[in-house]
C-alpha positions in Angstrom: -83.3 29.5 68.4 -84.4 32.5 70.5 -88.1 31.8 69.6 -87.7 28.2 70.6 -86.1 29.1 73.9 -88.7 31.7 74.7 -91.4 29.2 73.8 -90.0 26.6 76.2 -89.6 29.2 78.9 -93.2 30.4 78.5 -94.6 26.8 78.5 -92.5 26.1 81.6 -94.2 29.1 83.2 -97.6 27.5 82.3 -96.6 24.2 84.0 -95.6 26.3 87.1 -99.0 28.0 87.1 -100.8 24.6 86.9 -98.6 23.0 89.5 -98.9 26.0 91.9 -102.7 26.0 91.7 -103.1 22.3 92.5 -103.5 22.9 96.2 -105.9 25.8 95.7 -108.1 23.7 93.4 -108.1 20.8 95.9 -109.4 23.0 98.6 -112.1 24.5 96.4 -113.6 21.2 95.2 -114.3 20.2 98.8 -117.0 22.9 98.6 -118.0 22.9 94.9 -118.2 19.7 93.0 -115.4 19.2 90.4 -117.3 19.3 87.1 -119.3 22.3 88.3 -116.1 24.0 89.4 -114.7 23.4 85.9 -117.9 24.7 84.3 -117.6 28.0 86.2 -113.9 28.3 85.8 -113.9 27.8 82.0 -117.0 29.9 81.5 -115.3 32.9 83.3 -112.1 32.4 81.3 -114.1 32.2 78.0 -116.0 35.4 78.8 -112.7 37.2 79.7 -111.0 36.1 76.6 -114.0 36.9 74.5 -114.2 40.4 75.8 -110.5 40.9 75.2 -111.0 39.7 71.6 -113.9 42.0 71.0 -112.3 45.1 72.6 -108.7 44.8 71.5 -108.3 42.1 68.8 -111.5 42.6 66.8 -109.7 42.2 63.5 -109.2 38.5 64.3 -113.0 38.0 64.0 -112.6 38.3 60.2 -110.7 35.0 60.3 -113.7 33.0 61.6 -114.6 30.1 59.3 -115.7 26.5 59.5 -112.1 25.2 59.6 -111.1 27.5 62.5 -114.2 26.7 64.5 -113.7 22.9 63.9 -110.1 23.2 65.0 -111.1 25.0 68.2 -113.9 22.6 69.0 -111.6 19.6 68.5 -109.0 21.1 70.8 -111.7 21.9 73.3 -113.2 18.5 73.2 -109.9 16.7 73.9 -109.1 19.2 76.7 -112.5 18.6 78.2 -111.8 14.8 78.0 -108.6 15.4 79.9 -110.1 17.4 82.7 -113.4 15.5 82.8 -112.1 12.0 83.0 -109.4 13.0 85.5 -112.1 14.4 87.7 -114.2 11.3 87.4 -111.3 9.0 87.9 -110.2 10.7 91.2 -113.5 9.5 92.7 -112.2 5.9 92.4 -108.4 6.0 92.6 -105.7 7.7 94.6 -104.3 11.1 93.7 -100.8 9.7 93.4 -101.8 7.0 90.9 -103.9 9.6 89.0 -100.9 11.9 88.8 -98.7 9.2 87.4 -101.2 8.0 84.8 -102.0 11.5 83.7 -98.3 12.1 83.3 -98.1 9.2 80.9 -99.2 11.7 78.3 -95.5 12.4 78.1 -95.1 9.0 76.5 -98.3 9.2 74.4 -97.4 12.4 72.7 -94.3 11.0 70.9 -96.2 7.8 70.2 -99.1 9.7 68.6 -96.6 11.9 66.7 -95.2 8.8 65.1 -98.6 7.0 64.5 -100.8 10.0 63.5 -98.4 12.6 62.1 -95.9 10.1 60.7 -93.0 12.1 62.1 -89.7 10.7 63.3 -88.2 11.8 66.6 -84.6 12.3 67.7 -82.9 9.8 70.0 -82.6 12.5 72.6 -86.4 12.8 72.7 -86.8 9.1 73.3 -84.2 9.1 76.1 -85.7 12.3 77.6 -89.2 10.8 77.7 -87.9 7.5 79.2 -86.0 9.4 82.0 -89.0 11.7 82.7 -91.4 8.7 82.9 -89.2 7.0 85.6 -89.1 10.4 87.4 -92.9 10.6 87.3 -93.2 7.1 88.8 -90.8 7.9 91.6 -92.5 11.2 92.3 -96.2 10.1 92.3 -96.4 6.3 92.9 -96.4 6.2 96.7 -98.7 3.2 96.5 -98.5 0.3 94.1 -102.0 -1.2 94.5 -103.6 -3.0 91.5 -105.3 -1.1 88.8 -109.0 -0.3 89.2 -111.9 1.4 87.3 -110.7 4.8 88.2 -107.3 4.2 86.8 -108.9 3.4 83.4 -110.8 6.7 83.5 -107.6 8.6 84.2 -105.9 6.8 81.4 -108.5 8.2 79.0 -107.7 11.6 80.6 -104.0 11.1 79.6 -105.0 10.3 76.0 -107.1 13.5 76.0 -104.3 15.7 77.2 -101.8 14.1 74.8 -104.1 14.7 71.8 -104.7 18.3 72.9 -101.0 18.9 73.0 -100.4 17.2 69.6 -103.3 18.9 67.8 -102.4 22.3 69.3 -99.0 22.0 67.6 -100.9 21.2 64.3 -103.4 24.1 64.5 -101.5 27.0 66.1 -99.6 28.0 63.0 -102.7 28.1 60.9 -105.1 30.3 62.9 -105.1 33.5 65.0 -104.0 32.7 68.6 -106.7 34.5 70.6 -109.6 33.5 68.4 -108.6 29.8 68.5 -108.1 30.0 72.3 -111.6 31.5 72.8 -113.2 28.7 70.7 -111.3 26.0 72.6 -112.0 27.4 76.1 -115.6 28.1 75.2 -116.0 24.5 74.0 -114.7 23.2 77.4 -117.0 25.5 79.2 -120.1 24.2 77.3 -119.2 20.6 77.7 -118.4 21.1 81.4 -121.8 22.7 81.9 -123.6 19.9 80.2 -121.6 17.3 82.3 -122.4 19.1 85.6 -126.1 19.0 84.7 -125.8 15.2 84.1 -123.5 14.1 86.9 -123.6 16.7 89.7 -125.7 19.0 91.6 -125.3 22.0 89.2 -127.4 24.3 91.3 -124.3 24.7 93.6 -122.9 27.1 90.9 -125.7 29.5 91.8 -125.3 29.3 95.6 -123.7 32.5 97.0 -122.9 30.6 100.2 -120.7 28.3 98.2 -119.3 30.5 95.4 -118.3 33.3 97.8 -116.5 31.2 100.3 -112.8 32.3 100.5 -111.5 28.9 99.1 -113.9 28.7 96.1 -113.8 32.4 95.2 -110.0 32.6 95.3 -109.6 29.3 93.4 -112.0 30.5 90.7 -110.3 33.9 90.3 -106.8 32.3 90.1 -107.6 29.4 87.9 -109.9 31.2 85.5 -107.5 34.1 84.9 -104.1 32.6 85.3 -104.4 28.8 85.0 -107.0 28.9 82.1 -107.2 32.1 80.2 -103.6 33.1 80.4 -102.1 29.6 80.4 -103.9 28.3 77.3 -103.4 31.6 75.5 -99.6 31.1 76.1 -99.7 27.5 75.0 -101.6 28.3 71.8 -99.3 31.3 71.1 -95.9 29.6 71.7 -96.3 25.9 70.9 -95.9 26.7 67.2 -92.2 27.4 68.0 -91.5 24.0 69.5 -92.5 20.3 69.2 -95.3 18.5 70.9 -92.9 16.0 72.5 -90.9 18.9 74.1 -94.2 20.5 75.2 -95.2 17.2 76.9 -91.9 16.9 78.7 -92.1 20.5 79.9 -95.7 19.9 81.1 -94.3 16.9 83.0 -92.9 19.5 85.4 -96.4 20.3 86.6 -96.4 17.5 89.3 -92.9 18.7 90.3 -94.2 22.2 90.9 -97.3 20.8 92.6 -95.1 18.8 95.0 -92.9 21.8 95.7 -95.8 24.2 96.3 -97.5 21.6 98.5 -94.2 21.3 100.5 -93.9 25.1 100.8 -97.6 26.1 101.4 -99.4 23.0 102.7 -96.6 21.4 104.7 -96.5 18.3 102.6 -93.4 16.1 103.1 -91.3 15.0 100.1 -89.9 11.5 100.3 -86.4 10.8 99.1 -87.8 8.9 96.1 -90.0 11.9 95.3 -87.1 14.2 95.3 -85.1 11.9 93.0 -88.2 11.8 90.7 -88.3 15.6 90.5 -84.7 15.6 89.5 -85.2 12.9 86.9 -88.1 14.7 85.3 -86.1 17.9 85.1 -83.1 15.9 83.7 -85.3 14.3 81.1 -86.6 17.6 79.9 -83.1 19.1 79.7 -81.7 16.0 77.9 -84.5 16.2 75.2 -83.5 19.8 74.6 -79.9 18.9 73.6 -79.6 19.0 69.8 -78.7 15.7 68.3 -75.6 17.1 66.6 -74.5 18.6 69.9 -74.7 15.2 71.6 -72.8 13.5 68.8 -70.2 16.2 68.9 -69.6 15.7 72.6 -69.4 11.9 72.1 -66.9 12.4 69.2 -64.7 14.7 71.4 -64.7 12.2 74.2 -63.5 9.5 71.8 -60.8 11.8 70.5 -59.5 12.6 74.0 -59.7 8.9 74.9 -57.6 8.0 71.8 -55.1 10.7 72.5 -54.7 9.4 76.0 -54.1 5.8 74.8 -51.5 7.1 72.2 -49.6 9.0 74.9 -49.4 5.9 77.1 -47.9 4.0 74.1 
């Protein structure tokens, strides 16, 4: 129980980091193109994690084998799909719609759990996912324009994030945490570099006038160290103690934290529906945490009290 609580708390901290850095990244990609930014960000994170592995956790290197490398590459591929298609989709759709569609990974994780892993979920998990999805809609969907090409790209991104969460739960108990994280982040770095060569002006990554602007330098330092190296190390370390569905619900708090930090730092205004959405996402996460037997126990007690009340009236 303590391990599960610590895992959920640690993953909530990851969602806080991602949400809090949203404004910083938005400012940075106005100077450095998104895929190129990701290439530099994940490369720095991979180098830092790799150095830590060599200097302090060298014994994990003995665990390198084809299966571990395959697991890390698969995780990295789906993580890259998430970041890459989200970036491409934002060029064609609004940020609010992109945030909602990305958040649909909350629904996809339990769906993939059933279809791919053949596992049953508790009723609380289904209800929590439903409540959180309504909250995501209220928080992010300020416009209800028809779907477009960009929305389709972001939908692929949601699939990528959902499968990364699902497969992380599958692999984390099998392989050393740091080594698996290094392979995963390194894979994203390589794929991001290749994509920036194809789709963007990759030479920006070597322009000191761009890299050393306050916005870009600060964003790269914060995201590479905290939102990438530390965040994915925590996810890989602690997801083994919880379920993919609970992880997806916890990560649904990311847009909540993004909205709150935008309100505090950037002066963004939160509408009434957005505030209700934040509360519903939080409620969905909490409801899914209630053990099934606890919920049934509360229901049984309420029925007993109701019966006693009826008997006393007679």
